[in-house]
C-alpha positions in Angstrom: 10.3 -18.2 3.7 10.8 -21.7 2.4 7.1 -22.2 2.0 6.9 -19.4 -0.4 9.6 -20.6 -2.7 7.6 -23.4 -4.3 5.1 -20.8 -5.4 7.6 -18.5 -7.1 8.1 -20.9 -9.9 4.4 -20.7 -10.6 4.4 -16.9 -11.0 3.6 -16.5 -14.7 5.0 -13.8 -16.9 1.4 -12.8 -17.7 0.7 -11.9 -14.1 1.8 -8.3 -14.4 -0.6 -5.4 -15.1 -1.2 -4.5 -18.7 1.5 -2.2 -20.1 0.8 1.5 -20.5 -1.6 1.9 -17.5 0.4 4.3 -15.4 -2.4 6.7 -14.7 -5.9 6.0 -13.4 -8.6 8.7 -13.0 -11.7 6.6 -13.1 -13.0 3.5 -11.4 -14.8 2.9 -8.1 -14.7 5.7 -5.5 -13.0 8.1 -7.8 -13.7 11.7 -8.9 -17.3 12.3 -10.1 -17.7 13.9 -13.6 -17.9 17.6 -13.3 -16.1 17.8 -10.0 -13.9 20.9 -9.7 -10.2 20.7 -9.1 -10.6 22.5 -5.8 -12.7 19.7 -4.5 -10.3 16.9 -5.3 -7.5 15.3 -3.4 -4.6 14.4 -5.8 -2.9 11.1 -4.9 0.1 9.3 -6.2 0.2 5.5 -5.5 3.4 3.6 -5.9 2.8 -0.1 -6.8 5.0 -3.0 -6.0 6.2 -3.6 -9.6 7.8 -0.2 -9.6 5.1 1.6 -11.6 2.6 4.1 -10.2 -0.9 5.4 -10.7 -2.4 8.9 -10.2 -5.8 9.2 -8.6 -8.0 12.2 -7.9 -10.4 11.6 -5.0 -13.2 13.8 -3.6 -11.9 15.6 -0.5 -14.6 13.9 1.6 -13.6 10.4 0.4 -12.8 7.6 2.9 -9.6 5.6 2.8 -11.6 2.7 1.4 -12.3 4.7 -1.8 -8.6 4.9 -2.7 -8.0 1.4 -1.5 -10.8 0.0 -3.7 -9.5 1.9 -6.8 -6.0 0.4 -6.4 -7.5 -3.1 -5.9 -9.7 -2.7 -8.9 -6.8 -1.5 -11.0 -4.7 -4.5 -10.0 -7.6 -6.9 -10.3 -7.0 -8.3 -6.8 -9.7 -10.4 -5.2 -8.0 -11.6 -2.0 -8.0 -8.1 -0.5 -7.4 -8.7 3.2 -3.6 -9.1 2.8 -2.9 -5.6 1.4 -2.9 -2.0 2.5 -1.8 1.5 1.6 1.0 3.2 3.5 1.9 6.9 3.6 4.6 8.9 5.5 4.6 12.1 7.6 7.1 14.9 7.3 9.5 12.9 9.5 9.3 9.9 7.2 7.4 7.8 9.7 5.1 5.3 8.0 1.4 4.9 8.7 -1.3 2.6 7.3 -4.3 4.3 5.7 -7.4 3.6 7.7 -10.2 2.6 5.2 -12.9 3.7 7.6 -11.7 7.3 8.0 -11.5 10.3 5.6 -8.2 10.4 3.6 -7.8 14.1 4.0 -8.2 14.0 7.8 -5.6 11.3 8.2 -3.1 13.1 6.0 -3.7 16.4 7.9 -3.3 14.8 11.3 0.0 13.1 10.3 1.3 16.2 8.6 1.8 14.3 5.4 3.7 16.0 2.5 1.5 17.1 -0.4 -0.4 17.7 -2.6 0.0 15.4 -4.4 0.0 12.9 -1.6 2.1 9.7 -2.0 0.9 6.3 -1.0 2.6 2.9 -1.3 0.6 -0.3 -2.0 2.1 -3.0 0.2 1.5 -6.4 1.7 0.2 -5.8 5.2 -0.3 -9.4 6.3 1.6 -12.5 5.0 -0.3 -15.7 4.7 1.0 -18.3 7.2 0.1 -21.0 4.7 0.8 -20.0 1.1 -1.3 -23.0 0.0 -4.3 -20.9 1.1 -3.6 -18.3 -1.6 -6.0 -19.0 -4.4 -5.2 -16.3 -6.9 -2.2 -16.0 -9.1 -2.2 -12.2 -8.8 -2.1 -12.4 -5.0 0.9 -14.7 -5.1 2.5 -12.3 -7.6 2.1 -9.3 -5.2 3.6 -11.4 -2.4 6.5 -12.3 -4.6 7.1 -8.6 -5.4 6.9 -7.6 -1.7 9.4 -10.3 -0.7 11.7 -9.3 -3.5 11.6 -5.6 -2.3 12.0 -6.5 1.3 15.1 -8.6 0.6 16.6 -5.9 -1.7 16.4 -3.1 0.9 17.5 -5.4 3.7 14.2 -5.3 5.6 14.0 -9.1 5.4 16.9 -11.4 6.1 17.3 -14.2 3.6 19.8 -17.1 3.7 22.1 -17.3 0.8 20.6 -20.4 -0.8 17.0 -19.1 -0.5 18.1 -15.7 -1.9 19.6 -17.5 -4.9 16.4 -19.5 -5.5 14.2 -16.4 -5.2 16.4 -14.5 -7.6 16.3 -17.3 -10.1 12.5 -17.5 -10.0 12.4 -13.7 -10.4 14.5 -13.9 -13.6 12.3 -16.7 -14.9 9.2 -14.6 -14.2 10.6 -11.6 -16.1 12.7 -13.3 -18.8 11.2 -16.7 -19.3 13.3 -19.9 -19.2 17.1 -19.8 -19.5 18.4 -19.5 -23.1 22.1 -19.9 -23.5 22.1 -18.0 -26.7 20.6 -15.0 -25.0 21.6 -15.2 -21.3 25.3 -14.8 -21.1 27.1 -15.2 -17.7 27.4 -11.4 -17.2 23.8 -10.5 -17.6 22.9 -11.3 -14.0 24.8 -8.2 -12.8 22.2 -6.0 -14.6 19.7 -7.1 -11.9 19.9 -6.2 -8.2 18.4 -8.7 -5.7 20.3 -7.9 -2.5 22.1 -4.9 -1.1 25.5 -6.6 -1.2 25.3 -8.7 -4.3 28.6 -10.5 -5.0 30.0 -12.3 -8.1 29.7 -15.6 -6.2 26.0 -15.0 -5.7 25.5 -14.0 -9.3 27.1 -17.2 -10.6 24.9 -19.3 -8.2 21.8 -17.4 -9.4 22.7 -18.2 -13.0 23.2 -21.9 -12.3 19.8 -22.0 -10.5 18.2 -20.1 -13.3 19.3 -22.7 -15.8 17.3 -25.4 -13.8 14.0 -23.4 -13.5 11.4 -24.9 -15.7 
């Protein structure tokens, strides 16, 4: 965890996707022009920044077709770290196999749909963050860590939680400005399940030092 902290301060505010792109129907591996609606597989992909994209695939498409469309949309080059998850009717999670047909995987797992929901997630963390070359890759790791801590999937010591939250604020809001960022504004953000006033004050003080 500590190794990733030094990278969070480098996550620029320009690393997010362009605003307004919540739907994608084109791109690599997508629906061919003139394809009838009966022949498509409607998919809904939830992204790590909280936005989503809708994709229509041919019913014969492999998992790689959907995967490549999401990577193309996010402009991610270091692809090996990521994957797409979906759930069955019992809410058990599975990774989409890029080498098998999407429809067959959904049917065999009794997935709910259409439309079928997928979640873009980090599948493998880099053991050495220094090996991550791309800013966008680091940003997706940042979002995944933030999500895992928020839902309690990843335990994080108090001090590291405070540091991560401060970098998250800097990434979203820019540097601390005492004219804009009053002491109470931290409570508008949720970083952990049981966020206390003590933690919020510590986050604010750390946020002031982020440059």
